N, C-alpha and C positions, 0 to 999 in steps of 0.2 A: 290641260287646264292649268292655269297659274293661280297661285294663292298669294294674297297680299295681306299683311297685318297692319292695321292702322292703330298706332298707340298714341294716346293723348296724355295731357298733363294730369288727368284724373285716373289714369291707368286703365281706361276703358279700351276695348278692342272691338273692331268691326271687321268681319271677313267678307271680302267682295269677290265674287266669282264671275268669270266671264270668258268669252272666246275672242282673243285678239283685240279686246277692247270694244267689240261691236255690241252695242246695246247695254254696255256696263253702266250701272249707276255711278255717279260721281262720288268720291270720298266725301264724308261729312266735313264741314269746316272745323277749324281748331276750336277746342272747348275753352271758353272764357271762364276764368276763376278769379273773382275779386279784382277784375280789371287787368289781370296778367294773362297774356296769350302766349302759349308755347307751341312752336311749330310741330306738326305731326311727323312721325317717322313712317315712311313707307318702305318696307323691306320685303324681300322674298323669303321663302322658307328654307334657305340654305343653312344647313348644319344645326338644326335644333337639337337640344338635349344631347350633344356629343354623339350624334348618330352618324356613323361612317357612311352609310348608304346615301345620305343626303348631301355629302360633299360634292362639289363641282369638279369634274375632270378638266385638267388644264394641260396645255402643251408647253414643253420647255422653251424658254426664250420669248414667250408671249406675255406682255404686260397686261395686268388685270387691275381694274379699279373697283372699289367698293366703299361702303360707309359702315361705320360702327354705330348702329342705331336700331332699336332703342337701347336703353341702358343695359349693360352686360351682354350685348350682342357679341357673337363670334361667328366667323365665316371660315368654312373648311374647304380646302382645295386639294385634290388628289393628283399625284403624279407617280409614275412608275420609275423605279431605279433598280439596277442590277447590283449584285454583291460586289462591294469594292468601289462603287460609284460615290461621288460627292454631290450632295444636294446643296446648291448655291442659292441663297435667298437674299433678295434685296427688297426692303420695305421702306417706303417714303411717303411724305405728305408735302404738298406745295406751300403750306403755311404753318406757322407755329401758333396762330390764333385759333385754338380749338380746345374743346373740353376733354379730348381723348389723347392718349399716347399709344399709337399702334405698336403692338408687339406680336410675337407668334410663338407657338409651340410646335413640336414635330412629333407625330404619332405614326405607328405602323398599323395599317388596315389589316385586320385579321381575316377578312374575307367573309365573315359571318354577321356583319353589322356592328361588331365590336372593334375596339381599337386598343393598342398597347402604347401608353405614353413612354417616350424614350428619355424622359428626364431632361429634355431640352426646352428652355424658354429663353428667348433672346429679345432684348430691347436695346434701343440706341443708347450707347454708353455716354453720349454727350447730352447732358440734361441742363445745359446752361441756358439762361434766359435768352429768348429770341431765336433759339436754334430750332429749325424745323426738322422733324424726324427724317433721317436718311442714313441707313446703315446696311451693311452686307455681312452675312455670316455663311460659313461653309461647314457642312456636317457629313462625315463619311458614314456610310451604311454598309454593314457586312452581311446583310440578308437581302436577297432579291424579293421584291414585292412592291405593293402600292403604299406610298407614304402620304400622309395628310399634313399639310401646313395649315394650322389653325390660327387665324388672325383675330386678335382681340385687344381690348384696352389693357395696358400693362397693369393698371391698378385693379381692374377686374371686379372689385367689390363695391365700387361707388356707383352713383347714378348718372355719371357723365355719359353723354352721347353727342354725336355730331351728324346731323342729317343733311348737311350741306357740303362740307369739305370731305373729299374722297381721299382714301389712301391708295397707293399704287404698289402692287405686288409683282415682282418678277422672279420666277423660279427657273433655274437651269440645272440640268444633270450633266456633270462633267467627270472625266477620269481623274483619279487621284494621282498627282505627279510624283508622290513618294513611292518608289518601287519596293521599299522595305515594309510597307504596311500589309497586314496589321501587325504592329509591334507596340501596342498601347499598354501592355501589362508585362511584368517580369517573365511569366511563362512564354510570352510571345517574343522575347528579346531577340534581336538580330545579332548573330555571332559576328565578331570583329576579328580579323586576322591581322597580326602585327605586320606593318610595312605595306599593307594594301589599303589605300584610301577608300572611303565609302561615303556616298552622298545621301543626305536626308533632308527633310523639310517639315517644318511645323505648318502644315497646309490647311488644317481645319480647326474649328473652334474647340478648345480643350484638348487638342492633340498632345500626346506624350510619346516620345520616341525612346524605347528602351533598347540597350545594347548589352550583349554578354561578352565578357573579357575573361578568357581562360588563361590562368597563369600556371604553367606546367612545372616550373622550377621553384626554387626558394630564393630569398634575398634579392628580389627583383623590384624594379620601380615601374609602376604603370604610368606611362606618359601619354596623355591624349591631347592632341592639338586640334582645335575646331575653329574653322574660319567661316564667315558668312558675310555677304554684302552689308555695308554699314546702314543702308536705308531700307532695311527689310520691314520696318514697322513693328518688329517683335523684340521684346526684351528677353533675349535668350539667357538661359541658365543651365549649367551642367552640374549634375550631382552624382558623385560616385558612392555606391553602396557596397557593403559587405555582401557575401553570397546569400545572406538571408533576405536581401531586398528591403530590409527595414533599417539596419544600422547605417547611419550616414557617416562616411569617411571624409568627405570633402564636398563643399558646395561653392561654386564659383560662377559669378555673373560674367557675361561677356564684356569686354572693354575694347575701346578703339585700338587699332594697331597703327601707331604713328611711325613705325619703322619704314613705312613706304610713304612716298610723297606723290600726290596728296593721299591722305588716309582713305583707304577704300574698303577696308574690312573691319569687322569686329573679330576678336580672337579670344579664346579661352584656353588655358592650359591646366589640365587636371593631372596632378602628379602625386602619387601615393606609394610609399614603400609597402610591398605586399609579399606574402608567402603563399605558396599553393595551399588551397583548402579543399578537403574532400567533400565539403558541403556543396560545392558547385562553383561556377564562375562568378567573378565580381560583376556588378551590374552598373551601367551608366545610364542616367536619365537626362535627356535634353527636352526642355519645355519652355513655354513662355513664363516669364517671371511676373505674374500678376499678383495683385494684393498689396502693392506698394503705394506710397503716397501719390494720389492722383491717377492711379492705374489699377482699376479693379476688374477690368474685363479680360477675356481670354483672346489675345491677339493671334492672328493667323494670316498667312499670305499664300495664295495659290500660284502665284507667278514664280517659276523656278529662277528666273533671272534676278529676282529681288530677294528671295528667301532661301534658296538651296544652300545648305552648308556642307562643308567637307570635313570629315572626321578621319584623323590619322592616328593610329595606335603604334607606339614603340615600347617594347619591353627592354629595360636597361638594367644591367647588373648593378646592384647597389655598390657604390664605391666605398662605402663606409665599412671597414673590416670588423667593426664592433657590433654591427647589427645582427649578424648571424641569421639563422633561419627564422628565429622568433622575433628579431628586432630588439631594440633596447629603449623603447619609448614608454614603458610602464615600469613601476617599481618592481613588479614581479620579475621582469626580464632585464633589470638593470645590469650594466657591466661593472664587474668588481675591479677596483683600482687599489693598488697597494702604494704605500708611501714611497715617494721617489720615482715612481713609474711615469713614463711619458707615452702618451697614446696619440696616434694620428686619427682624425675622424673628420666627418663632413656632414653637412645638412643638405642633401641633394633633393629632397622632396618638400613640397609645400606642407606646412604644418608639422614638419618633422621635429621631434624633440629627442635628445639623447640623455638618458638618465644613468648616472654612475653611483655605485655604492662604494663608499670609502670607509674602511675599518680603521679606527684610531690606532696608532702604534702602541706597542707595549709601554706600560708605565703611565698611561694617561688615566687619571682618576679624577674624582671630584676635588680632591685636595691638591693634585698636581696637574692642573689643566695645561694643555698645550694648544698652540694656535694652528688652525688648519689654513694653509695657504695654497690656493689653486691659481695657477697661471694659465691663461688661455691665449693663444696666439693665432691670429687669422692671417692667412697668406694673401687675402684680398682677391684671389683669382675667381673669375666667374666665367665658366665655360659657355660657349655659345649654345651648346646643346641644352644647357640648363637655364637659358635666358628666356624670360617671358616676352 
């Protein structure tokens, strides 16, 4: 037996029961109020009160249509996924002339009628005037089970509804193309071996790829080169952290590589002088650079041909003899220089700074000041290995 709810402009509801429509009484006409007629909403009982058991089972790759009516309606659809799968969701409408903006959340069906929200709520990032909702997002799941896609109005708390224009939902379950997953947190970081390229991919919404870089010796430079196709649709950014996973050592957005013609890749080079730390390996994070002007969404790309990046680590002995095991980029580790001394030094790492402590020569007092003269000569050489 099917149950239908008839919601009118006065908030009245009439429940009509029948078998296949045979002998069913017709729904009442719209209620007129002061000359204003509002079309009735006729909906089924799908997903009332966030009840997992009322969600409709769907098959991957099959498009489904529905309406968001009455106000604050939501529709639940259940699909099964294995651990490590990616749930790919496409939500669209044929028109922008509507009172609703379809969006969706993703929940885990606990199997007892309850659900666990996964903190995922996606809506079309393009909210420009005249744009009809049409967007796709991908979400990796690390637990096998039934997942519920809950379609609802993105505003959620207003009284907008649309009983005429339908949304279209298409859900697929696909394999994650990134073989390093899960590596979304520092404890899950993928170890990187110097000289052995590794491939990764920002394949799902909000994806973060963490890598662990072990520096066994002292006075070395962490040199990481990352390349990715230029039209990936992702604003990649690489951030190097100290072993604590909190202290940022360097953040670098990817830039075009114009050394090839035509430019076909984006490239980033993270280079930081580093010494071995007993606290653990250094950590590198690759992610989408969201939050900038005009870019507030979490971009991702499932197609390896468009978005797979290659990461290559090189550990280089620091050519600056003044750095030592502790470096000389802080006042506490400054290199002491005496009057008349001449030192050879270099700035081989991005954001490198060399600090020197100069003790005034004897006889220098407030009454007999002397002039401090420092001469710095640059040879102008730029080794290819240190070129961006």
